[in-house]
Phi, psi and omega in degrees: 000131177291161177301147179291153179275125179287134183228146173243122180270129186243123171066045176292148178260178181302330182270009186262005184299316181296326178292319177299317179298318181294318179296320179296325179278355181296150178276357185236341184254139172232110182281120182255347179194159175227135177255108186199170174292156184303317186270006181294136185296326179293321179295320179295318179298319179294319181298323178297338181253015174080014178268117186290151178248144179224150179285325184227151180296323183295346179276348181291121187290333182258038181277097185234148175304144182101345178281159182259129177253119178262103186267107181255347183292138174283323180240118184259002185297312183290344182280348179052053179291136175300146181288148174065039182300319181294325180289345179267008175099010179265144175259129184246123176250140175267184183298321183300312180291322178302320178295325181293329183264358182277122181305325181291335178277321185279341176093162185294338183273000185292145175273096187288337174295319178291323177299315179297317180294320180294320179297318178297320177295319178300314180294326177296320177296318178300316181295319185283328190237354178230100359247023190302325182243057183299333182278350177295140181289162177301323180299318179297317181294319179292321178296321178296322177297316180296319179300317183292315186286322178291325177292318180300321186254010179051040182277153178282336180185174180194166180210148170248121179247133182243152182288138175275141178313131185119332172084005185249354183223157177240140177236145179289121179261332178200153183204159173208149179086357177198153178271104179247023184299329180256014183291121179286159176302149177248145179277154184291346182247023183275002174083358180287166183301308180293324179296323179295317179296319182293315184291325181275337184071025183230149179293152180231135175232133179233093180298332181220103183290340179293332178285121181085001177052055184286127176279131182264271183202119176053231183267008181292130176242126184211169182257332179212160184203161174219144182215129180235150179287151167256113190233138172240102187064237177267352184275133176272122180261338182160203180215153169253123184245131174235147175218160181220151176281352181257137173292146176075012180292331181240139179227172179303329182293345182274354184301313182298308181296323176294325181295336175304318182286332171296323176295320179299312181297323177299316178298316179300312181294322178296317180293320178297318179296318178297320179296320178298316179296322179295316179298320179295321180294337179280340183241350184245133175287120187294333183285314188256342184080001177276170174293155180265185186295323180299314179292325177299311181302317180294314182294319180299318177301315179297316182293322180291318178297321178296318178296321178295319185292320186249014179054053181250166171268151167212134182242158181230129174249133172235133182238145174235135181283125179280139171062025181295322180297316178295323178295318178297318181294324183277320188251347181099151184291335179295315177289330176298317177295322177296323178296319177296320178295320179294319178298317176302320178294321178298314180296319183295321179287327185277340182276163176280165180297328183279347181284155183242118183253143180211150169263116188251000178196182181307309180232032183238138178233153177225146178227123176266129183243094179295145177052042182228126178273188185297319182294318177296321179294318180297317181299312181296315182298318179294322179293315179295320179300316182290326179292322176295317182297329182272355185284135182277078178295137187292143174232116180298157178298148178064025175244149181289124179297134178233118181289134176254116178226179176231147170245148186226155173233143185233136170225157185218136176267134011263003187295329190256006179156176185261350185210179183292332179293319176296320181299316179293312183299319184279333172295319179288328174298317177295322178295319177300319177300319180294318181293327179292328181279347180132184181271163174064046182226147174239134180234145176257133177290130179243143182297332180293341181303323185293338184264355182277000000 
């Protein structure tokens, strides 16, 4: 038996005593400290057995990288946890995983050697990929998970299937032990082994697949299999499927250790989704759903370079919302934000698929028109201007009506300059001319302007 993994239990509640007892009785965990209130029953129980209690994690004298932190607290603010614990080499387990490795939770029939092996594999994945290999792709991380879980259970192969948006189908995201590259998505009601697990949200074990003529997955032929859900809260994200050429390779007692890897994949998918949202927030304006100024600058530079290389036209429209401040004062900023969102929708519907729309200021929008000359740009700008002018922006009762319109400026490459900076500057010069003449006007920058 390998040395036990040293663990620090953080924030146990009054109902966690049985879990603490189970972890202490585990063949793989050794609790070296507990972070809890003085009067907590779990802390008192630990004190009776010589396990020290601390008010804060930072006070634990043997706080070293490689240790396991079992986080049971619902609210971690008062615990003053140091920032970036996982990046400092600590493995953090939540309540769900702690329950899976607890002998009292898994039952007397559980194979605790496999639980210990699975936990070590789980912790190895955390150490290798959270966050040491942040640049590793999701496919690499999922493949590493499959390698670890199939090795732990001596499985012939395995697959991770994730839910397709809509919630009714599963698609193979990673696989080993069989070529599933062309495997089509399966519906949750097709009666197959993984689909059944996904639709019910419960683990499935088949010691003998021949009994009941259980369908596994595609062309895979096996004698036994296990399948566990990948779950985030109440949401089903997918399943982890293992199979073996030997009958009886998997038993009910294997549900807990296999489920550890389901928890790992759930964490991975949640982090990937969070990263995607973060990336979107960096490039998308949250109010209008259009691209932001950073993305606009980058895209305009690319389009101008492309136009230079292939002798193409590219035009730029910039719009400023007329009387927005007066509208906000009369109708309130909530309706003012709604007006900006509605204008963005009008622009989005009126532009072509190849056009690039962005919100570049508080009340300013820009549209990049690839392979479009001045006449095409004028036609689009006038159409968008008129559609905004005709739109029925809401005016609350007993408020002074304020017309919401847009004024625009147009520049076009190569007529208006040699680079993207000239294009932007001259579009704004044309916009300034339009604003000086009044509201609800579109102007094209003309080269003769410079000589006037």
